[in-house]
N, C-alpha and C positions, 0 to 999 in steps of 0.2 A: 290893409292890409294885417292882418290876425299874426302875429309870430311868438310860436311856443317855444318858450326857454325851458330846455329839459336840462334836469340838472339833480344832481343825491347819484342814491344803485348803492350796490351795495361792497363796496370796493371801499380800498377804507383811505382811499384818494377824495370823497364821497363832498370831506369839508369844504377841500380847494373846490370842489362844481360846484357847494352852495354856492359859493365868495366872486365864484365866479360870474353864477347866472346873475346874485346880485347889481354885478357891475355891468351884466351885459343891460338891462333891464335899466338902471340909471342912465348908460350912455345911448340908448334908444330912441332914435329919433320919434316922439310919442303926439308930434302936429303927423308925421304920417302913418303908425302904428300903432297898433296895440297891443301888446305885452300878457301873454297868456303863462304865469308860470306855471309847469308841473316840476311838480317834484317823485321823482319813483325812491321808490323807501328801497333800504334796504331788505323785502322781498318780495321787491316784484315788480312791487306795487305802483300801477302812474295815479298819480293824486293831480288834480287842478288845482293849487293852494291857496291859501284867504294873503291875498297883501299882505296883514298885516306879521305877518309869519317871517317875510325872509331878507327884513332890519335886526333878526337876531342873530344873534353871536355867534352861536351852530345850530347846527341839524339839534343838537339832543337836547337846545336850550325850549323845543316845544313840542321834537315827538322821538319821544310816544310823549304822550299828552300824561302832564303830573299826577293823573289818578289811573293810570295805568303799571307805574311805576309799581314794584316791592318795597316800601319801608323796610329802610336795611337802617343800620346806626353807621354807618360812610356812605350816608347821603353822597355817591359819586351816580354824575350821570351815566345814561344807557344808554346802546338804540337798542334796536327794535326787534333787531334778531337775539337779543338775548335773551327776549322776555318769554313765558311760556307760556302762550295765549295759544286757547285748545280749541274751537272754534273759528268757523270764518265771521259769526259775528264778533264776536270781539274782536279779531281785525276789523273788519270793517264799524265798528264802531268808534276805531278810534283812529280811523282813517278822518269820519267825519267830523272829529273835534276841533281840524287842519283843513280840511274841500271839500272835495267831493270826488270820489270814487269811479278812474277814468278805464276803458280797454281800448287795448293799442289800436283797436281796428274806431273805433270812437274818435278818434284825433284828426283824422282828417275830418272832421267836421266842424270841428273848436277852432280850427289855427289853420293858414294859408300854406305855413316858410317854418318848421323848427331850424332851433339854433342851439344843438348840442353841447355842453358843456362837458362829457368826457368821453369816454371812444367804445360807446354802448354797442351789445353785438343784435340790437335789434335797428337799427340804425340806419340797416340798408330794403332794411323789409317795406319802410315807411318811405321813408324822403323820393322824391322829386325827381330826375336830375332837371330839367325846366326851371326848378326853384331856381337852382343852379346861378343864374345869369343873374342875380338879384345881384350889382356892385358894392363894394364897402360903404359909398360915398352913400346912397343911397337905403340906408341901414342909421347909421348916426348923421347924425344932420351938426 
């Protein structure tokens, strides 16, 4: 079974969500389940994240990618919403550096069950009540 671990979002709590997603991944029984990391960026994009980024210290350590950050004297890390990206192509190029952009409807084809690390407003549109029958013991080994 493919478990989608959805984390991130536009809230300032996104770093807690990111750390929670990493914890879920670490504790998921991988002999039974396949983890699929879905990062929701601060612009609302769903990104199937390349796993090499899940162990970065914070979201800003990988997103936005360094080549998209304007150089300044301060070298502060910033979130994607602070960039002045002007086209959808620029956003798509930024996303492509860390994973695959997914639409909400795509998720049903790539994951069987969603584990949300935040209280996003879209969860009701996607979630399937029959999946809630999985027990905690079946998710963690």
